C-alpha positions as CSV (number, residue, x, y, z in Angstrom):
1,X,-9.5,-9.2,-51.5
2,X,-11.7,-10.6,-48.7
3,X,-15.5,-10.5,-49.0
4,X,-17.4,-8.1,-46.8
5,X,-18.1,-9.9,-43.4
6,X,-21.4,-10.9,-42.4
7,X,-22.2,-9.2,-39.1
8,X,-24.7,-11.7,-37.7
9,X,-24.8,-15.5,-37.7
10,X,-28.7,-15.4,-37.7
11,X,-30.0,-15.8,-41.3
12,X,-32.1,-12.9,-42.3
13,X,-30.9,-10.4,-39.7
14,X,-30.9,-6.9,-41.1
15,X,-28.2,-5.5,-39.0
16,X,-25.7,-5.3,-42.0
17,X,-28.3,-3.2,-43.9
18,X,-30.1,-1.2,-41.2
19,X,-27.8,-1.3,-38.3
20,X,-30.7,-2.7,-36.1
21,X,-30.7,-6.1,-34.4
22,X,-33.6,-8.5,-35.2
23,X,-33.7,-9.5,-31.4
24,X,-33.9,-5.8,-30.4
25,X,-30.5,-5.6,-28.7
26,X,-29.2,-2.0,-28.3
27,X,-26.4,-1.5,-28.7
28,X,-26.2,-4.5,-31.2
29,X,-22.8,-5.4,-29.7
30,X,-24.7,-7.0,-26.8
31,X,-26.4,-9.7,-29.2
32,X,-24.5,-13.0,-28.7
33,X,-24.8,-13.6,-32.5
34,X,-23.3,-10.3,-33.6
35,X,-20.0,-10.3,-35.3
36,X,-20.3,-14.1,-36.2
37,X,-20.8,-15.8,-39.5
38,X,-23.1,-18.8,-39.9
39,X,-19.9,-20.9,-39.8
40,X,-18.6,-19.4,-36.7
41,X,-16.0,-17.0,-38.0
42,X,-15.8,-13.7,-36.4
43,X,-14.6,-10.1,-37.3
44,X,-14.4,-11.0,-40.9
45,X,-11.8,-13.6,-40.5
46,X,-11.3,-16.3,-43.0
47,X,-10.1,-18.9,-40.5
48,X,-13.0,-21.1,-39.3
49,X,-12.8,-22.1,-35.7
50,X,-13.9,-25.6,-34.9
51,X,-14.2,-27.2,-31.6
52,X,-13.0,-30.9,-31.5
53,X,-15.6,-33.4,-30.7
54,X,-14.8,-36.0,-28.2
55,X,-16.3,-39.4,-29.0
56,X,-16.6,-42.4,-26.7
57,X,-14.6,-45.5,-27.6
58,X,-16.9,-47.8,-29.6
59,X,-16.1,-50.6,-27.1
60,X,-17.6,-48.8,-24.1
61,X,-21.2,-49.6,-23.5
62,X,-23.3,-48.8,-20.4
63,X,-25.9,-51.3,-19.3
64,X,-29.4,-49.8,-19.6
65,X,-30.8,-52.2,-16.8
66,X,-33.5,-53.4,-19.1
67,X,-34.0,-57.1,-19.9
68,X,-31.3,-58.5,-22.2
69,X,-31.9,-59.5,-25.8
70,X,-30.0,-61.9,-28.0
71,X,-27.0,-59.6,-28.7
72,X,-26.6,-58.7,-25.0
73,X,-26.8,-62.2,-24.0
74,X,-24.2,-63.2,-26.5
75,X,-21.8,-60.5,-25.2
76,X,-22.5,-61.3,-21.5
77,X,-21.9,-65.0,-22.1
78,X,-18.5,-64.4,-23.7
79,X,-17.3,-62.7,-20.4
80,X,-19.1,-65.0,-17.8
81,X,-19.9,-68.6,-17.2
82,X,-23.6,-68.6,-17.1
83,X,-26.4,-70.9,-16.0
84,X,-29.5,-70.6,-18.1
85,X,-33.1,-71.5,-17.3
86,X,-35.9,-71.4,-19.6
87,X,-39.2,-70.9,-17.9
88,X,-42.0,-72.6,-20.1
89,X,-45.7,-72.4,-19.8
90,X,-48.9,-71.4,-21.5
91,X,-50.7,-68.1,-21.0
92,X,-51.6,-67.3,-17.5
93,X,-49.5,-70.2,-15.9
94,X,-47.5,-67.8,-13.8
95,X,-44.1,-67.6,-15.5
96,X,-43.6,-63.8,-15.3
97,X,-45.0,-63.8,-11.9
98,X,-42.4,-66.4,-10.7
99,X,-39.7,-64.3,-12.2
100,X,-40.8,-61.1,-10.5
101,X,-41.3,-62.9,-7.2
102,X,-37.6,-64.1,-7.2
103,X,-36.5,-60.5,-7.8
104,X,-38.9,-59.2,-5.0
105,X,-37.9,-61.6,-2.5
106,X,-34.1,-60.8,-3.1
107,X,-34.9,-57.2,-2.5
108,X,-36.0,-58.1,1.0
109,X,-32.9,-60.2,1.8
110,X,-31.5,-63.6,1.3
111,X,-33.7,-66.2,-0.4
112,X,-32.9,-69.6,0.9
113,X,-29.1,-70.0,1.0
114,X,-28.5,-67.3,-1.6
115,X,-27.5,-63.7,-1.2
116,X,-28.2,-61.2,-3.9
117,X,-24.9,-59.9,-5.4
118,X,-26.0,-57.8,-8.5
119,X,-27.9,-57.8,-11.7
120,X,-27.6,-56.4,-15.2
121,X,-31.4,-56.2,-15.6
122,X,-32.8,-54.5,-12.5
123,X,-35.0,-52.2,-14.6
124,X,-36.4,-55.4,-16.5
125,X,-37.2,-57.1,-13.2
126,X,-38.8,-53.8,-11.8
127,X,-41.0,-53.4,-14.7
128,X,-42.4,-56.9,-14.3
129,X,-42.8,-56.5,-10.5
130,X,-44.4,-53.0,-10.4
131,X,-48.0,-54.1,-10.8
132,X,-47.7,-56.3,-7.7
133,X,-46.8,-53.4,-5.5
134,X,-49.1,-51.1,-3.5
135,X,-47.9,-48.0,-5.2
136,X,-49.2,-49.4,-8.5
137,X,-52.8,-48.5,-7.1
138,X,-54.2,-51.8,-8.0
139,X,-56.8,-53.5,-5.7
140,X,-55.0,-56.9,-6.0
141,X,-51.4,-57.9,-7.0
142,X,-50.7,-58.7,-10.6
143,X,-47.9,-59.0,-13.0
144,X,-48.2,-58.0,-16.7
145,X,-48.5,-60.6,-19.3
146,X,-45.8,-61.1,-21.7
147,X,-46.9,-60.2,-25.3
148,X,-46.2,-62.5,-28.1
149,X,-44.9,-59.4,-30.1
150,X,-42.2,-58.8,-27.6
151,X,-38.8,-60.3,-28.2
152,X,-37.4,-63.1,-26.0
153,X,-36.2,-61.4,-22.9
154,X,-33.4,-62.6,-20.6
155,X,-33.2,-61.6,-17.0
156,X,-29.9,-61.7,-15.1
157,X,-29.2,-62.4,-11.3
158,X,-25.8,-62.8,-9.7
159,X,-26.2,-64.8,-6.6
160,X,-23.7,-66.1,-3.9
161,X,-24.3,-69.1,-1.6
162,X,-24.5,-67.8,2.1
163,X,-22.5,-71.2,3.0
164,X,-19.6,-69.9,0.8
165,X,-18.7,-70.5,-2.8
166,X,-18.5,-68.8,-6.1
167,X,-20.9,-66.4,-7.6
168,X,-23.5,-67.9,-9.9
169,X,-24.4,-65.9,-13.0
170,X,-28.2,-67.0,-13.5
171,X,-30.0,-66.2,-16.9
172,X,-33.7,-66.6,-16.8
173,X,-35.5,-66.5,-20.2
174,X,-39.0,-64.9,-20.4
175,X,-41.1,-65.5,-23.6
176,X,-45.0,-65.2,-24.1
177,X,-47.1,-68.2,-23.2
178,X,-48.9,-67.8,-26.6
179,X,-45.7,-68.8,-28.3
180,X,-45.3,-72.0,-26.4
181,X,-49.1,-72.7,-26.9
182,X,-48.6,-72.2,-30.8
183,X,-45.6,-74.5,-30.6
184,X,-47.4,-77.3,-28.9
185,X,-50.3,-77.0,-31.5
186,X,-47.9,-76.7,-34.5
187,X,-44.5,-78.4,-33.9
188,X,-43.0,-76.6,-37.0
189,X,-42.8,-73.4,-34.8
190,X,-40.5,-75.1,-32.3
191,X,-37.5,-74.1,-34.1
192,X,-38.2,-70.4,-33.5
193,X,-37.9,-71.1,-29.7
194,X,-34.1,-70.7,-30.0
195,X,-33.6,-69.9,-26.2
196,X,-34.5,-73.5,-25.4
197,X,-31.3,-74.7,-27.0
198,X,-29.4,-72.7,-24.7
199,X,-31.0,-74.0,-21.5
200,X,-29.2,-75.8,-18.9
201,X,-32.5,-76.3,-17.2
202,X,-36.0,-76.4,-18.6
203,X,-38.7,-75.4,-16.1
204,X,-42.3,-76.3,-17.1
205,X,-44.8,-74.2,-15.2
206,X,-48.0,-76.0,-14.1
207,X,-51.0,-73.9,-13.1
208,X,-52.2,-75.7,-10.1
209,X,-55.4,-73.7,-10.1
210,X,-56.4,-75.0,-13.5
211,X,-55.3,-78.6,-12.8
212,X,-57.5,-78.7,-9.5
213,X,-60.5,-77.1,-11.3
214,X,-62.9,-80.0,-11.9
215,X,-64.2,-78.5,-15.2
216,X,-60.7,-78.1,-16.7
217,X,-58.7,-80.8,-15.0
218,X,-58.8,-83.5,-17.7
219,X,-58.1,-81.1,-20.7
220,X,-55.4,-79.1,-18.9
221,X,-53.6,-82.1,-17.6
222,X,-53.5,-83.7,-21.0
223,X,-52.3,-80.5,-22.7
224,X,-49.5,-79.9,-20.2
225,X,-48.1,-83.4,-21.0
226,X,-48.4,-82.8,-24.8
227,X,-46.2,-79.5,-24.2
228,X,-43.4,-81.6,-22.7
229,X,-43.5,-84.3,-25.3
230,X,-43.8,-81.8,-28.3
231,X,-40.7,-79.8,-27.3
232,X,-38.6,-82.8,-26.2
233,X,-39.4,-85.1,-29.1
234,X,-38.8,-82.4,-31.7
235,X,-35.3,-81.5,-30.6
236,X,-36.0,-78.1,-28.7
237,X,-33.5,-79.0,-26.0
238,X,-29.9,-80.3,-25.6
239,X,-29.4,-83.8,-24.7
240,X,-28.1,-82.9,-21.3
241,X,-30.8,-80.6,-20.2
242,X,-32.4,-81.0,-16.8
243,X,-36.1,-80.9,-16.8
244,X,-38.4,-79.9,-13.9
245,X,-42.1,-79.3,-13.4
246,X,-43.0,-76.3,-11.2
247,X,-46.5,-76.2,-9.9
248,X,-47.6,-72.6,-9.3
249,X,-50.5,-70.8,-7.6
250,X,-50.5,-73.3,-4.7
251,X,-52.4,-70.7,-2.6
252,X,-55.5,-71.3,-4.7
253,X,-55.6,-74.9,-3.6
254,X,-55.6,-74.2,0.1
255,X,-59.3,-73.5,0.5
256,X,-60.4,-75.1,3.7
257,X,-63.3,-76.9,2.0
258,X,-61.1,-78.4,-0.9
259,X,-57.5,-78.3,0.5
260,X,-57.4,-82.1,1.0
261,X,-59.0,-82.8,-2.3
262,X,-56.7,-80.4,-4.3
263,X,-53.5,-82.0,-2.5
264,X,-54.6,-85.4,-3.6
265,X,-55.2,-84.2,-7.2
266,X,-51.6,-82.7,-7.3
267,X,-50.2,-85.9,-5.7
268,X,-52.0,-88.1,-8.1
269,X,-50.9,-86.1,-11.1
270,X,-47.3,-85.9,-10.0
271,X,-47.2,-89.8,-9.6
272,X,-48.8,-90.2,-13.1
273,X,-46.4,-88.1,-15.1
274,X,-43.3,-89.2,-13.2
275,X,-44.3,-92.8,-14.2
276,X,-45.3,-92.1,-17.7
277,X,-42.3,-89.9,-18.5
278,X,-40.0,-92.2,-16.8
279,X,-41.1,-95.1,-19.1
280,X,-40.3,-92.8,-21.9
281,X,-36.8,-92.0,-20.6
282,X,-37.5,-88.6,-19.4
283,X,-36.4,-87.9,-15.9
284,X,-37.5,-84.7,-14.0
285,X,-38.5,-83.3,-10.7
286,X,-41.9,-82.2,-9.6
287,X,-42.0,-79.1,-7.1
288,X,-44.5,-76.8,-5.7
289,X,-44.1,-73.1,-5.4
290,X,-46.4,-70.1,-4.3
291,X,-44.7,-66.9,-5.9
292,X,-47.4,-64.3,-5.4
293,X,-50.2,-65.3,-2.9
294,X,-53.6,-63.6,-3.5
295,X,-55.9,-65.8,-1.6
296,X,-55.2,-67.8,1.7
297,X,-52.2,-65.5,2.4
298,X,-51.2,-67.8,5.2
299,X,-49.5,-69.9,2.3
300,X,-46.9,-67.3,2.1
301,X,-44.0,-67.5,-0.5
302,X,-43.4,-71.1,-1.0
303,X,-40.5,-72.9,-2.5
304,X,-38.6,-69.8,-3.9
305,X,-35.4,-70.7,-2.0
306,X,-35.4,-74.3,-3.1
307,X,-36.0,-73.1,-6.7
308,X,-32.9,-70.9,-6.7
309,X,-30.9,-73.7,-5.2
310,X,-31.8,-76.0,-8.2
311,X,-31.3,-73.4,-10.7
312,X,-27.8,-72.4,-9.6
313,X,-26.6,-75.9,-8.7
314,X,-23.2,-76.7,-10.3
315,X,-23.2,-78.9,-13.4
316,X,-21.8,-82.4,-12.8
317,X,-19.0,-82.8,-15.2
318,X,-18.7,-86.2,-17.0
319,X,-16.0,-88.5,-15.9
320,X,-13.3,-88.4,-18.5
321,X,-10.8,-90.9,-17.0
322,X,-10.1,-93.7,-19.3
323,X,-10.9,-97.2,-18.0
324,X,-7.9,-99.4,-17.3
325,X,-7.0,-101.8,-20.1
326,X,-6.6,-105.4,-18.8
327,X,-3.7,-107.6,-20.1
328,X,-2.5,-104.8,-22.3
329,X,0.2,-105.4,-24.8
330,X,1.9,-102.1,-24.2
331,X,3.8,-101.3,-21.1
332,X,2.2,-97.8,-20.5
333,X,-1.1,-99.4,-20.5
334,X,-0.1,-102.0,-18.0
335,X,1.3,-99.3,-15.6
336,X,-1.9,-97.2,-15.9
337,X,-3.9,-100.4,-15.1
338,X,-1.8,-100.8,-11.9
339,X,-2.2,-97.1,-10.9
340,X,-6.0,-97.2,-11.3
341,X,-6.5,-100.6,-9.7
């Protein structure tokens, strides 16, 4: 014998005892809960009606548009051939500003020889660029500082040369300057900078405003060189990494009363470190860029196209051809020697 049906699926409803609906429906049949049990059976039936739940396949994942983290980068790298650039510098050197400026310039059109094709991290770029826009209601453009508590972020750009060629999948890492500063002071922390081992190119960001400041020039110039030595000498990079120095905030060196002096300071420092690191077997390029002009706006956006060209340049593959063997004893070696002669 079946148990008496529960006339309402709402717990505590007195309709079964008093005939009155707790929600004041009259007649009670108008109540959407009337005639149902808490488990969804109706009219006293014993058969429970269930609606099958559709679940998305576990392999399907929609990109959020935020900056990628390690797991995202690993999955993306398995599907694409990527070029990875690590932007390295101490606090307020202009790392995040440079990354945001590349995105902003591509939003307006081609940058140098490159057209924007796509990005998996548009929202991550937009968050970094927002405070440099007029609608952020700031009096002067600014980009937010990357916190040391934030995980290492990876920003993605897909770029195609306007002159023709394949699409480059560019990955740029963004980490707080405090982490690099701490690693310079304590080299045991360098092993935590895992993104540097992935880098095809290491871009050291030099704050030109600090270097050309007479009160900070000597100390800052020395600390900048210490950063390069500390990371390279302690195995932070692969052996085949390309190293470059990118002097930012060039607009601050264009004051009419100090423009010639600042240019001479930059030229002298460039010649000094190129010679010093060259003697130590470290080859790199020295470049200048203005990513977000705040003073002397006539400087404009300087060097962004050239920067993208270097970052997306194809890797030169090693020559794997075997040298010819002279006076070989085997006939096959003698034949190869004739072919390669």
